[in-house]
KEKE-196454 format. One line per field, with one value per atom (N, C-alpha, C): atom name; x, y, z. Coordinates in steps of 0.2 Angstrom, whole numbers, plus 5000, padded with zeros to 4 digits. Layout:
% residues N
atom	CA|...
c1	X|...
c2	Y|...
c3	Z|...
***
This chain:
% residues 200
atom	N|CA|C|N|CA|C|N|CA|C|N|CA|C|N|CA|C|N|CA|C|N|CA|C|N|CA|C|N|CA|C|N|CA|C|N|CA|C|N|CA|C|N|CA|C|N|CA|C|N|CA|C|N|CA|C|N|CA|C|N|CA|C|N|CA|C|N|CA|C|N|CA|C|N|CA|C|N|CA|C|N|CA|C|N|CA|C|N|CA|C|N|CA|C|N|CA|C|N|CA|C|N|CA|C|N|CA|C|N|CA|C|N|CA|C|N|CA|C|N|CA|C|N|CA|C|N|CA|C|N|CA|C|N|CA|C|N|CA|C|N|CA|C|N|CA|C|N|CA|C|N|CA|C|N|CA|C|N|CA|C|N|CA|C|N|CA|C|N|CA|C|N|CA|C|N|CA|C|N|CA|C|N|CA|C|N|CA|C|N|CA|C|N|CA|C|N|CA|C|N|CA|C|N|CA|C|N|CA|C|N|CA|C|N|CA|C|N|CA|C|N|CA|C|N|CA|C|N|CA|C|N|CA|C|N|CA|C|N|CA|C|N|CA|C|N|CA|C|N|CA|C|N|CA|C|N|CA|C|N|CA|C|N|CA|C|N|CA|C|N|CA|C|N|CA|C|N|CA|C|N|CA|C|N|CA|C|N|CA|C|N|CA|C|N|CA|C|N|CA|C|N|CA|C|N|CA|C|N|CA|C|N|CA|C|N|CA|C|N|CA|C|N|CA|C|N|CA|C|N|CA|C|N|CA|C|N|CA|C|N|CA|C|N|CA|C|N|CA|C|N|CA|C|N|CA|C|N|CA|C|N|CA|C|N|CA|C|N|CA|C|N|CA|C|N|CA|C|N|CA|C|N|CA|C|N|CA|C|N|CA|C|N|CA|C|N|CA|C|N|CA|C|N|CA|C|N|CA|C|N|CA|C|N|CA|C|N|CA|C|N|CA|C|N|CA|C|N|CA|C|N|CA|C|N|CA|C|N|CA|C|N|CA|C|N|CA|C|N|CA|C|N|CA|C|N|CA|C|N|CA|C|N|CA|C|N|CA|C|N|CA|C|N|CA|C|N|CA|C|N|CA|C|N|CA|C|N|CA|C|N|CA|C|N|CA|C|N|CA|C|N|CA|C|N|CA|C|N|CA|C|N|CA|C|N|CA|C|N|CA|C|N|CA|C|N|CA|C|N|CA|C|N|CA|C|N|CA|C|N|CA|C|N|CA|C|N|CA|C|N|CA|C|N|CA|C|N|CA|C|N|CA|C|N|CA|C|N|CA|C|N|CA|C|N|CA|C|N|CA|C|N|CA|C|N|CA|C|N|CA|C|N|CA|C|N|CA|C|N|CA|C|N|CA|C|N|CA|C|N|CA|C|N|CA|C|N|CA|C|N|CA|C|N|CA|C|N|CA|C|N|CA|C|N|CA|C|N|CA|C|N|CA|C|N|CA|C|N|CA|C|N|CA|C|N|CA|C|N|CA|C|N|CA|C|N|CA|C|N|CA|C|N|CA|C|N|CA|C|N|CA|C|N|CA|C|N|CA|C|N|CA|C|N|CA|C|N|CA|C
c1	5242|5246|5242|5241|5239|5243|5240|5243|5246|5250|5252|5252|5251|5249|5242|5239|5232|5230|5231|5231|5232|5238|5240|5237|5235|5230|5222|5221|5213|5212|5218|5218|5220|5225|5224|5218|5216|5209|5203|5203|5197|5196|5191|5189|5188|5188|5187|5182|5177|5174|5173|5175|5180|5172|5171|5166|5167|5165|5163|5157|5157|5151|5154|5150|5151|5151|5155|5155|5158|5161|5167|5174|5178|5184|5188|5191|5196|5202|5202|5209|5210|5217|5220|5223|5223|5227|5232|5236|5241|5238|5235|5236|5241|5246|5254|5254|5257|5258|5265|5268|5274|5272|5277|5279|5281|5281|5284|5285|5286|5287|5279|5275|5268|5263|5269|5266|5263|5259|5258|5255|5257|5257|5255|5249|5246|5248|5251|5254|5247|5247|5241|5246|5244|5246|5242|5244|5240|5241|5235|5238|5238|5242|5241|5235|5235|5227|5230|5226|5225|5219|5216|5209|5207|5210|5209|5208|5210|5210|5204|5198|5194|5193|5198|5200|5208|5208|5214|5213|5218|5220|5218|5215|5212|5218|5217|5221|5219|5225|5222|5227|5226|5231|5233|5240|5245|5241|5239|5238|5234|5230|5227|5223|5224|5217|5223|5218|5221|5224|5231|5231|5231|5230|5228|5237|5240|5249|5249|5244|5247|5242|5246|5244|5236|5237|5232|5233|5225|5224|5230|5234|5239|5244|5244|5251|5250|5244|5244|5243|5243|5244|5251|5255|5263|5264|5263|5266|5264|5258|5255|5259|5262|5265|5272|5276|5281|5282|5279|5276|5275|5271|5268|5273|5274|5278|5286|5287|5294|5296|5291|5291|5288|5295|5293|5289|5286|5280|5282|5286|5290|5290|5294|5298|5295|5290|5283|5282|5279|5274|5267|5262|5257|5253|5248|5244|5237|5235|5228|5224|5220|5215|5209|5206|5200|5195|5188|5184|5185|5181|5184|5177|5175|5169|5170|5164|5162|5162|5165|5164|5156|5155|5147|5147|5152|5150|5152|5156|5160|5161|5162|5160|5167|5169|5175|5175|5178|5181|5187|5186|5192|5195|5200|5202|5209|5210|5213|5217|5224|5231|5233|5233|5235|5242|5249|5255|5258|5262|5267|5275|5277|5284|5289|5293|5298|5306|5308|5311|5310|5314|5314|5312|5310|5311|5307|5313|5311|5307|5300|5298|5299|5299|5301|5295|5292|5285|5287|5283|5279|5277|5276|5269|5262|5261|5253|5253|5257|5257|5261|5258|5261|5266|5262|5267|5265|5268|5266|5266|5263|5264|5263|5265|5263|5258|5254|5249|5245|5247|5248|5240|5238|5232|5230|5233|5228|5224|5230|5224|5218|5221|5214|5207|5208|5203|5200|5201|5198|5191|5188|5180|5181|5184|5184|5185|5190|5191|5187|5181|5177|5170|5170|5165|5160|5154|5150|5151|5154|5158|5152|5151|5149|5156|5154|5161|5159|5161|5158|5164|5160|5163|5160|5163|5160|5153|5154|5148|5139|5142|5136|5140|5136|5138|5134|5139|5138|5141|5134|5136|5141|5146|5150|5151|5153|5157|5164|5168|5176|5182|5186|5191|5195|5195|5200|5206|5212|5217|5222|5223|5225|5223|5225|5225|5228|5234|5236|5233|5229|5228|5220|5218|5212|5207|5200|5197|5198|5199|5199|5192|5188|5183|5184|5178|5176|5178|5180|5184|5190|5194|5199|5195|5190|5189|5187|5181|5177|5183|5186|5193|5196|5199|5200|5196|5189|5183|5184|5184|5185|5190|5195|5202|5201|5198|5199|5192|5188|5185|5186|5191|5196|5200|5200|5204|5200|5192|5188|5187|5188|5186|5191|5198|5201|5199|5197|5195|5190|5186|5179|5178|5182|5182|5184|5187|5191|5186|5181|5179|5173|5168|5160|5164|5161|5162|5159|5155|5148|5151|5148|5150|5147|5151|5146|5141
c2	5069|5066|5070|5064|5068|5072|5079|5084|5079|5076|5075|5080|5083|5089|5089|5088|5091|5085|5081|5073|5072|5074|5073|5079|5085|5089|5086|5083|5078|5074|5068|5062|5066|5071|5075|5076|5077|5082|5079|5073|5067|5065|5065|5061|5056|5050|5043|5042|5037|5036|5027|5028|5022|5018|5011|5007|5005|5005|4998|4995|4989|4986|4978|4974|4969|4962|4958|4952|4953|4956|4957|4956|4951|4951|4959|4961|4968|4965|4969|4967|4976|4975|4981|4979|4984|4984|4989|4990|4997|4997|5002|5004|5008|5006|5008|5010|5019|5022|5026|5023|5027|5031|5035|5039|5034|5032|5028|5034|5030|5032|5038|5031|5036|5040|5043|5047|5042|5042|5039|5031|5026|5019|5017|5011|5007|5001|4999|4991|4987|4983|4975|4970|4965|4959|4953|4948|4941|4937|4935|4930|4922|4920|4914|4909|4905|4899|4895|4895|4889|4890|4884|4882|4886|4885|4891|4898|4901|4909|4909|4912|4914|4918|4923|4926|4923|4916|4912|4915|4917|4917|4926|4930|4937|4943|4947|4953|4956|4960|4963|4969|4971|4974|4971|4972|4968|4969|4964|4967|4960|4960|4955|4956|4951|4952|4955|4958|4964|4959|4958|4950|4957|4953|4956|4960|4957|4962|4967|4970|4976|4982|4987|4993|4996|4996|4998|4997|4997|4994|4996|5002|5007|5001|4999|4995|4987|4986|4980|4980|4985|4985|4984|4988|4989|4981|4978|4972|4966|4967|4963|4965|4970|4972|4969|4970|4967|4959|4956|4949|4948|4950|4946|4950|4953|4960|4961|4961|4963|4971|4975|4983|4986|4989|4992|5000|4999|5005|5012|5009|5015|5020|5019|5023|5026|5024|5027|5034|5039|5043|5042|5042|5040|5047|5045|5051|5051|5045|5047|5040|5040|5034|5033|5029|5028|5027|5027|5024|5018|5014|5008|5007|4997|4994|4988|4985|4978|4973|4968|4965|4961|4961|4959|4953|4948|4940|4938|4941|4937|4944|4941|4945|4949|4954|4956|4963|4968|4977|4974|4979|4981|4989|4991|4997|4998|5004|5003|5012|5009|5015|5017|5024|5025|5027|5025|5028|5028|5032|5035|5033|5026|5027|5032|5032|5040|5036|5031|5027|5022|5018|5014|5007|5000|4996|4987|4985|4978|4972|4972|4966|4959|4956|4951|4947|4941|4938|4932|4932|4924|4921|4915|4911|4914|4919|4920|4923|4926|4930|4929|4927|4923|4930|4935|4941|4947|4952|4960|4964|4968|4973|4979|4983|4991|4994|4996|4999|5007|5009|5016|5020|5024|5026|5030|5032|5036|5030|5021|5017|5014|5017|5012|5017|5024|5026|5028|5023|5021|5018|5020|5019|5011|5012|5006|4999|5001|4994|4993|4996|4998|4992|4986|4981|4978|4975|4971|4965|4960|4954|4947|4942|4933|4931|4929|4926|4922|4915|4911|4909|4909|4911|4909|4903|4899|4897|4893|4887|4892|4900|4903|4907|4907|4913|4919|4923|4932|4936|4940|4946|4954|4953|4960|4967|4972|4976|4974|4977|4977|4980|4978|4982|4977|4980|4974|4976|4973|4976|4976|4967|4966|4958|4958|4949|4944|4945|4940|4939|4944|4946|4945|4942|4941|4947|4947|4953|4956|4963|4967|4967|4963|4965|4964|4964|4963|4968|4968|4972|4977|4974|4979|4982|4980|4985|4989|4988|4994|4998|4997|5002|5007|5003|5009|5010|5010|5017|5022|5020|5025|5029|5027|5030|5036|5032|5034|5041|5041|5047|5053|5051|5055|5059|5055|5057|5063|5060|5062|5069|5070|5075|5082|5078|5084|5086|5081|5083|5079|5082|5080|5078|5077|5075|5067|5067|5059|5053|5051|5044|5046|5040|5039|5031|5029|5022|5019|5014|5010|5007|5007|5005|4997|4990|4984|4983
c3	5023|5028|5034|5039|5045|5050|5054|5057|5065|5067|5073|5078|5079|5082|5086|5080|5082|5084|5082|5086|5092|5091|5101|5104|5103|5105|5106|5101|5103|5108|5106|5111|5119|5119|5125|5128|5125|5128|5128|5125|5125|5132|5135|5142|5141|5140|5139|5146|5142|5145|5147|5156|5159|5163|5161|5164|5168|5172|5178|5178|5176|5176|5180|5182|5187|5181|5181|5178|5173|5171|5166|5165|5162|5163|5161|5164|5163|5158|5154|5148|5148|5143|5141|5134|5129|5124|5121|5118|5115|5107|5108|5098|5098|5094|5093|5086|5085|5079|5080|5073|5073|5065|5064|5058|5052|5044|5041|5034|5030|5025|5020|5021|5019|5024|5031|5037|5042|5046|5053|5051|5053|5052|5061|5059|5064|5065|5071|5072|5074|5067|5069|5072|5075|5076|5074|5071|5070|5075|5077|5084|5083|5086|5082|5084|5081|5080|5087|5090|5097|5099|5099|5102|5110|5112|5120|5118|5113|5111|5108|5111|5105|5099|5101|5094|5090|5090|5088|5079|5077|5072|5070|5071|5072|5071|5066|5069|5075|5076|5085|5087|5092|5096|5100|5102|5107|5114|5118|5124|5128|5133|5136|5143|5145|5153|5158|5161|5168|5174|5173|5180|5186|5193|5200|5203|5198|5200|5195|5191|5187|5192|5191|5194|5192|5184|5182|5176|5171|5164|5162|5160|5157|5159|5164|5166|5163|5163|5159|5152|5146|5141|5142|5145|5141|5145|5150|5151|5148|5144|5138|5131|5130|5124|5123|5130|5131|5130|5133|5134|5127|5124|5116|5111|5109|5102|5106|5115|5116|5116|5114|5113|5121|5122|5129|5128|5129|5128|5134|5139|5144|5139|5135|5131|5127|5124|5119|5123|5119|5121|5121|5126|5129|5125|5120|5117|5120|5122|5126|5125|5128|5130|5126|5125|5121|5126|5122|5126|5129|5132|5135|5131|5128|5124|5130|5127|5130|5125|5125|5120|5118|5112|5109|5108|5110|5110|5116|5119|5126|5129|5138|5143|5146|5141|5143|5143|5147|5144|5143|5134|5135|5136|5140|5138|5132|5128|5124|5125|5124|5126|5118|5117|5110|5114|5107|5108|5103|5103|5099|5100|5095|5096|5093|5098|5098|5095|5092|5091|5088|5083|5080|5084|5083|5089|5084|5083|5080|5085|5084|5087|5090|5095|5097|5097|5094|5096|5102|5106|5108|5105|5107|5104|5104|5107|5106|5099|5094|5088|5084|5077|5069|5069|5069|5066|5068|5065|5065|5059|5058|5052|5053|5050|5051|5043|5046|5041|5040|5034|5035|5036|5039|5042|5036|5032|5026|5021|5022|5020|5025|5030|5034|5034|5030|5030|5023|5020|5013|5011|5011|5011|5007|5002|4998|5004|5007|5012|5018|5019|5024|5019|5024|5023|5025|5023|5026|5024|5028|5028|5030|5028|5030|5035|5040|5042|5047|5047|5052|5059|5066|5070|5076|5081|5085|5084|5079|5076|5074|5073|5069|5063|5058|5051|5054|5056|5057|5050|5050|5045|5051|5048|5053|5048|5052|5048|5051|5046|5046|5039|5040|5038|5033|5026|5021|5022|5028|5023|5019|5017|5012|5009|5004|5003|5009|5011|5016|5024|5024|5031|5032|5038|5040|5039|5040|5040|5046|5047|5052|5056|5060|5064|5073|5072|5082|5087|5091|5097|5094|5088|5088|5081|5077|5073|5076|5084|5087|5089|5093|5094|5087|5080|5076|5076|5073|5072|5076|5083|5087|5087|5083|5084|5077|5071|5065|5068|5073|5075|5076|5078|5082|5076|5071|5065|5063|5061|5057|5062|5068|5069|5070|5068|5066|5057|5054|5046|5044|5045|5045|5037|5033|5024|5026|5030|5031|5029|5032|5031|5036|5034|5039|5039|5045|5046|5051|5050|5055|5062|5065|5072|5070|5072|5075|5077
***
């Protein structure tokens, strides 16, 4: 089991690397945790298939582009989460913010905010999301789930690092994988015996 108090302290003390780079579309996502039967769980969404969505059908965290009306990146992450899956994060505990990352294949900059749900909530999905599910952090850390895989994406065969969650889900890879790995490194700082993972 993970020590929530130590995780809260680690994320609170983290000074995130905030990127300022021209020519990138800014976006923000929410990495959401809850206490489940197997300890802390992390929320994933599966994006609905759509030809205009470069991440169509992929696993992701709720979120999206930062609009001009969004006062902050955090506000965008909370607005997008409410729109996509009906969760009001203004009632959740903000644990911290991860380092910004830049897309490896697309010109986007992603900001990620980590939340803990303080009460149970039932997601209400919009047309952008096929399903949501909770996955135990303890299982996410299992080395056997971390793999080097071949995928076909945007007309090219690619060899990428990813995490295999279960037989019914797509491979977790790309931006969401990189953010998940960054988060796992915070857990690793608390317990160095947890896991050694690779960046994509």
